[in-house]
C-alpha positions as CSV (number, residue, x, y, z in Angstrom):
1,M,44.5,71.6,142.7
2,S,46.2,73.1,139.7
3,D,44.6,74.7,136.7
4,N,46.1,72.0,134.4
5,L,43.9,69.2,135.9
6,K,40.2,68.8,135.2
7,T,37.6,66.5,136.5
8,I,35.4,64.3,134.2
9,R,32.4,66.5,134.9
10,E,34.3,69.7,134.1
11,L,35.6,68.3,130.8
12,A,32.2,67.0,129.8
13,E,30.7,70.4,130.4
14,E,33.5,72.1,128.5
15,L,33.1,69.8,125.5
16,G,29.3,69.6,125.6
17,V,29.1,65.8,125.9
18,S,27.9,63.4,128.5
19,K,30.0,62.2,131.4
20,K,29.5,58.6,130.3
21,K,31.3,59.4,127.0
22,I,34.2,61.0,128.9
23,H,34.3,57.9,131.3
24,Y,34.5,55.6,128.3
25,Q,37.4,57.6,126.8
26,V,39.2,57.7,130.1
27,S,39.0,53.9,130.4
28,K,41.0,53.7,127.1
29,L,43.8,55.9,128.4
30,D,47.0,54.8,130.1
31,T,46.8,54.9,134.0
32,D,49.8,57.2,134.2
33,L,47.8,60.0,132.5
34,I,45.0,59.8,135.2
35,Q,45.3,61.0,138.8
36,R,42.9,59.9,141.5
37,L,42.4,61.8,144.7
38,D,39.6,61.1,147.1
39,G,37.7,59.0,144.6
40,T,37.7,61.8,142.0
41,I,39.5,61.3,138.7
42,Y,41.6,64.2,137.5
43,L,42.9,64.5,133.9
44,D,46.0,66.4,132.9
45,K,46.5,68.3,129.6
46,S,47.9,65.4,127.6
47,A,44.9,63.2,128.7
48,I,42.5,66.0,127.8
49,S,44.0,66.5,124.3
50,K,43.9,62.7,123.6
51,I,40.2,62.6,124.7
52,K,39.4,65.6,122.5
53,S,41.1,64.1,119.5
54,S,39.4,60.7,120.0
55,I,35.9,62.2,120.1
56,G,36.6,64.5,117.2
57,Y,36.3,67.8,119.1
58,I,37.1,70.9,117.2
59,P,37.7,74.0,119.4
60,P,35.6,77.0,118.6
61,V,37.5,79.7,116.8
62,E,37.6,83.1,118.4
63,L,36.7,85.7,115.9
64,D,39.0,88.6,115.3
65,T,36.7,91.7,115.1
66,S,39.3,93.8,113.2
67,G,39.7,91.0,110.6
68,I,35.9,90.9,110.2
69,Q,35.7,94.7,109.7
70,N,38.5,94.5,107.2
71,R,36.7,91.7,105.4
72,H,33.5,93.7,105.4
73,K,35.3,96.7,103.9
74,L,36.9,94.4,101.3
75,D,33.5,92.9,100.5
76,S,32.0,96.3,100.0
77,V,34.8,97.4,97.7
78,L,34.5,94.1,95.8
79,D,30.8,94.6,95.5
80,T,31.1,98.1,94.2
81,E,33.7,96.9,91.6
82,K,31.5,94.0,90.7
83,N,28.5,96.4,90.2
84,K,30.6,98.7,88.0
85,L,31.8,95.8,86.0
86,I,28.2,94.5,85.7
87,D,27.0,97.9,84.6
88,E,29.8,98.2,82.0
89,K,29.0,94.7,80.6
90,S,25.3,95.4,80.5
91,E,26.0,98.6,78.5
92,Q,28.2,96.6,76.1
93,I,25.5,94.0,75.8
94,S,22.8,96.6,75.1
95,Y,25.0,98.2,72.5
96,L,25.7,94.9,70.8
97,K,22.0,94.1,70.9
98,E,21.3,97.4,69.3
99,Q,23.9,96.7,66.6
100,L,22.4,93.3,66.0
101,N,18.9,94.8,65.6
102,K,20.4,97.3,63.1
103,K,22.1,94.5,61.2
104,D,18.9,92.5,61.2
105,D,17.0,95.5,59.7
106,Q,19.7,95.9,57.1
107,L,19.5,92.2,56.2
108,S,15.7,92.3,55.8
109,I,16.1,95.3,53.5
110,K,18.8,93.5,51.5
111,D,16.5,90.4,51.4
112,E,13.7,92.6,49.9
113,Q,16.1,94.1,47.4
114,I,17.3,90.7,46.4
115,K,13.8,89.5,46.0
116,S,12.9,92.4,43.8
117,L,16.0,91.9,41.7
118,V,15.2,88.2,41.2
119,E,11.7,89.2,40.1
120,I,13.1,91.8,37.7
121,Q,15.5,89.2,36.4
122,S,12.7,86.8,35.9
123,Q,10.7,89.4,34.0
124,T,13.7,90.3,31.9
125,Q,14.3,86.7,31.1
126,N,10.6,86.3,30.1
127,L,10.9,89.4,27.8
128,L,14.1,88.1,26.3
129,D,12.4,84.8,25.6
130,Q,9.5,86.6,24.0
131,Q,11.8,88.7,21.9
132,Q,13.7,85.6,20.7
133,R,10.5,83.9,19.8
134,L,9.2,87.0,17.9
135,A,12.6,87.3,16.1
136,L,12.4,83.6,15.1
137,Q,8.8,84.1,13.9
138,D,10.0,87.2,11.9
139,K,12.8,85.2,10.3
140,K,10.3,82.5,9.3
141,L,7.9,85.1,7.9
142,I,10.7,86.8,6.0
143,A,11.9,83.5,4.6
144,E,8.3,82.7,3.6
145,Y,7.9,86.2,2.0
146,K,11.2,85.8,0.1
147,A,10.0,82.4,-1.1
148,E,6.7,83.9,-2.2
149,I,8.4,86.8,-4.0
150,K,10.7,84.4,-5.7
151,D,7.7,82.3,-6.8
152,L,5.9,85.4,-8.0
153,K,9.0,86.6,-9.9
154,A,9.2,83.2,-11.6
155,L,5.5,83.3,-12.5
156,A,5.7,86.9,-13.7
157,M,5.6,87.4,-17.4
158,P,8.5,88.9,-19.2
159,I,8.1,92.6,-20.2
160,R,8.3,93.5,-23.8
161,E,10.8,96.0,-25.0
162,D,8.4,98.3,-26.7
163,E,6.6,98.8,-23.4
164,K,9.7,99.9,-21.7
165,D,9.9,103.5,-20.7
166,V,12.7,104.9,-22.7
167,S,13.7,108.4,-21.7
168,P,15.7,110.4,-24.2
169,Q,19.2,111.3,-23.3
170,S,20.3,114.8,-23.3
171,E,22.8,115.5,-26.0
172,T,24.7,117.9,-23.9
173,E,25.4,115.6,-21.0
174,P,27.9,112.8,-21.5
175,A,26.8,109.2,-21.3
176,E,28.8,108.6,-18.2
177,A,27.0,111.3,-16.2
178,Q,23.7,109.8,-17.1
179,A,24.7,106.3,-16.1
180,K,25.9,107.4,-12.7
181,P,23.4,108.4,-10.1
182,K,23.6,112.1,-9.1
183,K,24.6,113.0,-5.6
184,W,22.7,115.7,-3.8
185,W,25.5,118.3,-3.8
186,Q,25.9,118.0,-7.5
187,F,22.3,119.0,-7.9
188,K,22.9,122.1,-5.7
189,K,25.9,123.1,-7.8
190,R,24.0,123.0,-11.0
191,G,21.4,125.4,-9.9
192,Q,23.7,128.0,-8.3
193,K,25.6,130.6,-10.2
194,N,29.3,131.2,-9.6
195,D,30.0,134.5,-8.0
């Protein structure tokens, strides 16, 4: 017969299914798609395609070796590019980690400096408080001493005039010069001779 027709057994072997399954599918088909010769059932191309679609047959795909080789080359190129990119990113990550570690070290140093400055500020504040307390105590003591001096002056007896130390005035110096206190340069001029 022709190459276009196949028996149930041939079709079952080609599809990898049982002959019973093919018989069942043939019983569903129209009789004009089936040919019978000597008790053997032959199926044409349209019947075969309907049976294949009804059982969900997917024909195996033939592989194109040149396409596979091209795909392998493309995969290897992509792998090398991916590895380069991974290496670059890992270098960037390591650099950033190094920078973070440096920043962490700097922050810890700054934290220590801030801590020491806070301690110094606290000590300075304590010293300032102590100074203010001492100044207040000094004010109180000075006020007390002034009050005592005032009281002592009030209690002191008046001095008699005959007990006063009276120094004789020089007749040669005017009265104004004796009343004014002498400045240091005036004393110097008196003892020097004019050239």
